[in-house]
C-alpha positions in Angstrom: 0.0 0.0 0.0 1.3 3.5 -0.8 1.7 6.1 1.9 -0.3 8.6 -0.1 -3.1 8.6 -2.7 -3.1 11.6 -5.1 -6.6 12.0 -6.6 -6.7 13.9 -9.9 -10.2 14.7 -11.3 -9.9 15.1 -15.1 -12.0 16.3 -18.0 -10.2 16.2 -21.3 -6.8 17.0 -19.8 -4.8 15.3 -22.5 -2.7 18.4 -23.0 -1.7 18.7 -19.4 -1.7 15.3 -17.7 1.7 14.0 -18.7 3.4 17.2 -17.6 1.6 17.0 -14.2 2.5 13.3 -13.7 6.2 13.9 -14.6 6.3 16.8 -12.1 4.9 14.6 -9.4 7.4 11.8 -10.0 10.4 14.2 -10.1 9.5 16.2 -7.0 8.0 13.6 -4.6 9.8 11.1 -2.5 6.8 10.0 -0.4 5.6 6.7 -1.9 2.4 7.5 -3.7 -0.2 6.3 -6.1 -2.2 8.5 -8.6 -5.9 7.9 -9.1 -7.1 9.5 -12.3 -10.8 10.0 -12.0 -12.8 10.6 -15.2 -16.4 10.9 -16.3 -16.4 9.2 -19.7 -14.3 6.7 -21.7 -14.0 9.3 -24.5 -12.0 11.6 -22.2 -8.8 12.4 -24.1 -6.8 12.1 -20.8 -7.0 8.3 -21.1 -5.4 8.3 -24.5 -2.6 10.6 -23.3 -1.9 8.3 -20.4 -0.8 5.6 -22.8 2.4 7.7 -23.4 3.3 7.9 -19.8 6.5 5.8 -19.3 7.8 6.5 -15.7 7.5 3.1 -14.0 8.1 4.7 -10.6 4.6 6.1 -10.6 1.6 3.9 -10.1 -1.4 5.1 -12.1 -4.9 3.9 -11.5 -7.8 5.1 -13.7 -11.1 5.3 -11.9 -14.5 5.8 -13.6 -16.5 8.6 -11.9 -19.5 7.0 -10.1 -21.3 10.4 -10.3 -20.7 13.4 -12.6 -18.4 16.4 -12.6 -15.6 17.5 -10.3 -17.4 16.7 -7.1 -18.3 13.1 -8.1 -14.8 12.5 -9.4 -13.0 13.6 -6.2 -15.4 11.7 -3.9 -15.1 8.6 -6.1 -11.3 8.9 -5.8 -11.4 9.2 -2.1 -13.6 6.2 -1.9 -11.4 4.1 -4.1 -8.2 5.0 -2.2 -6.9 3.2 0.9 -3.7 5.0 1.7 -3.3 6.7 5.1 -3.7 10.1 3.5 -5.1 11.5 0.3 -4.5 14.7 -1.7 -6.8 16.3 -4.3 -4.5 17.5 -7.1 -5.5 19.8 -9.9 -5.0 18.3 -13.4 -3.1 21.4 -14.6 -0.8 22.0 -11.6 2.8 21.3 -12.7 4.4 23.9 -10.3 3.4 22.8 -6.7 4.7 19.2 -6.7 7.6 20.2 -4.4 5.2 20.8 -1.5 3.8 17.3 -1.3 6.5 15.8 0.9 6.1 18.8 3.2 2.3 18.3 3.4 2.8 14.6 4.1 5.3 15.5 6.9 2.6 17.7 8.5 0.2 14.8 8.3 2.8 12.5 10.0 3.1 15.2 12.7 -0.6 14.7 13.6 -2.5 16.9 11.2 -5.7 15.6 9.6 -6.0 18.5 7.1 -3.0 20.1 5.4 -3.9 22.9 3.1 -1.9 24.5 0.3 -2.1 28.2 1.2 -1.8 31.1 -1.2 -2.1 33.6 1.6 0.8 32.8 3.9 4.4 33.8 3.5 5.8 32.1 0.4 2.4 31.6 -1.3 0.9 33.5 -4.2 -2.2 33.8 -6.4 -1.5 35.0 -9.9 -3.8 35.8 -12.9 -7.2 35.2 -11.4 -10.2 37.1 -12.8 -11.1 40.0 -10.5 -14.4 38.4 -9.3 -12.8 35.1 -8.5 -10.0 36.9 -6.7 -12.4 39.0 -4.7 -14.5 36.1 -3.6 -11.6 33.9 -2.7 -9.8 36.6 -0.7 -12.9 37.7 1.0 -13.8 34.2 2.0 -10.3 33.6 3.4 -10.5 36.8 5.4 -14.0 36.1 6.8 -13.3 32.5 7.8 -9.9 33.2 9.4 -10.5 36.5 11.2 -14.3 36.3 11.9 -15.1 32.6 12.1 -11.7 31.9 13.7 -11.1 28.9 11.4 -7.4 28.0 11.8 -6.6 28.3 8.1 -5.8 31.4 6.1 -6.8 29.8 2.7 -10.0 27.9 3.1 -11.0 27.7 -0.5 -8.0 26.2 -2.2 -8.9 22.7 -3.3 -5.3 21.5 -3.2 -5.4 19.9 0.2 -4.4 16.7 2.1 -6.8 14.8 4.2 -6.1 12.0 6.6 -7.9 8.7 5.9 -9.1 8.9 9.5 -11.0 12.1 8.7 -12.3 10.7 5.4 -13.6 7.7 7.3 -15.0 9.8 10.2 -16.7 12.7 8.5 -19.5 12.2 5.9 -19.2 14.4 2.8 -22.6 16.1 2.5 -21.7 18.6 -0.3 -23.1 17.8 -3.7 -21.4 20.2 -6.1 -18.0 21.5 -7.2 -15.1 21.6 -4.8 -17.2 22.6 -1.7 -16.2 19.2 -0.1 -12.8 20.8 0.6 -14.2 23.6 2.8 -16.7 21.1 4.3 -14.0 18.7 5.4 -11.9 21.6 6.7 -14.7 23.0 8.9 -15.7 19.6 10.1 -12.1 18.8 11.0 -12.1 22.1 13.0 -15.4 21.1 14.7 -13.8 17.7 15.7 -11.0 19.7 17.2 -8.4 17.8 15.1 -5.2 19.5 14.0 -5.0 21.6 10.9 -1.9 22.9 9.1 -1.0 24.9 6.0 2.1 25.1 3.7 2.8 27.9 1.2 1.7 27.2 -2.4 1.5 29.0 -5.7 -1.7 29.3 -7.7 -1.8 30.4 -11.4 -4.9 30.8 -13.5 -4.9 27.9 -16.0 -3.7 28.6 -19.5 -4.8 25.4 -21.2 -7.9 23.3 -20.9 -11.2 24.4 -19.5 -11.6 25.3 -15.9 -14.3 23.5 -14.0 -14.5 26.2 -11.3 -18.0 27.7 -11.3 -18.0 30.5 -8.8 -21.6 31.6 -8.9 -23.2 28.1 -9.4 -21.4 26.7 -6.4 -21.8 29.7 -4.1 -24.7 28.3 -2.1 -22.7 25.2 -1.3 -19.8 27.3 0.0 -22.1 29.5 2.1 -23.5 26.5 3.8 -20.1 25.7 5.2 -19.4 29.3 6.1 -22.4 29.2 8.4 -21.2 25.8 9.8 -17.8 27.4 10.7 -19.4 30.3 12.5 -21.7 27.9 14.4 -18.7 26.0 15.6 -17.1 29.1 17.0 -20.1 31.1 18.3 -22.7 28.5 19.0 -20.4 26.0 20.6 -21.3 23.1 18.2 -19.1 20.2 19.0 -17.8 16.9 17.6 -21.1 15.1 18.3 -22.8 17.2 15.6 -20.4 15.9 12.8 -22.3 13.1 10.9 -20.5 9.8 10.5 -19.3 8.7 7.1 -21.1 6.4 4.8 -19.0 6.8 1.6 -15.4 6.3 2.5 -15.5 3.1 0.5 -17.4 3.0 -2.7 -20.0 0.3 -2.9 -19.4 -2.6 -5.4 
């Protein structure tokens, strides 16, 4: 069994995926496996994978049991069995060097390790103004007002312990809201959270699956949850148990 599962949701990422996999193999010493989670057999990512030649990297393709980014990530988490899992963007070739650091934080007792754009050493480059405004506003609100111990709550690049994935049921149903959900549930459980600095660049190839307005209600739900933890004293007993950590046959 690998020490780490890297879950990559894809949608026609044939132009990007080999560069991403090569970056992961070059920069990561933690034993890992990659789970490529796709919607449809016609996805051009699958054809591109035939040209991947690095035998050090175990690649597993996983058919999405749902649809879209949310279904792909949740399917990947369910198929994985490593002690920790990371959701990795299918166009990210520049952050691979932080994976070992994230895994060390996990080994030090953290159940969520976020890749933060808003701590020293991190950056966010090229985002459209609306996206940048929403992301930065949400980060400020959750850290300073809701007292969530994370300066970048909305970055989807994040490590989760298998214990958390097995303990906390994912109730979100769209987009990448599961990432904030698991973060605020980890906080409510009073389990340790850490962040490491990371870069973020607006993608230049392929189509982004980030839909700010469409997913906003899902994100707001977990904002309220974070405030309820801090100001209403909601405790671990209010975190629903998990029913999906392993996908059904």
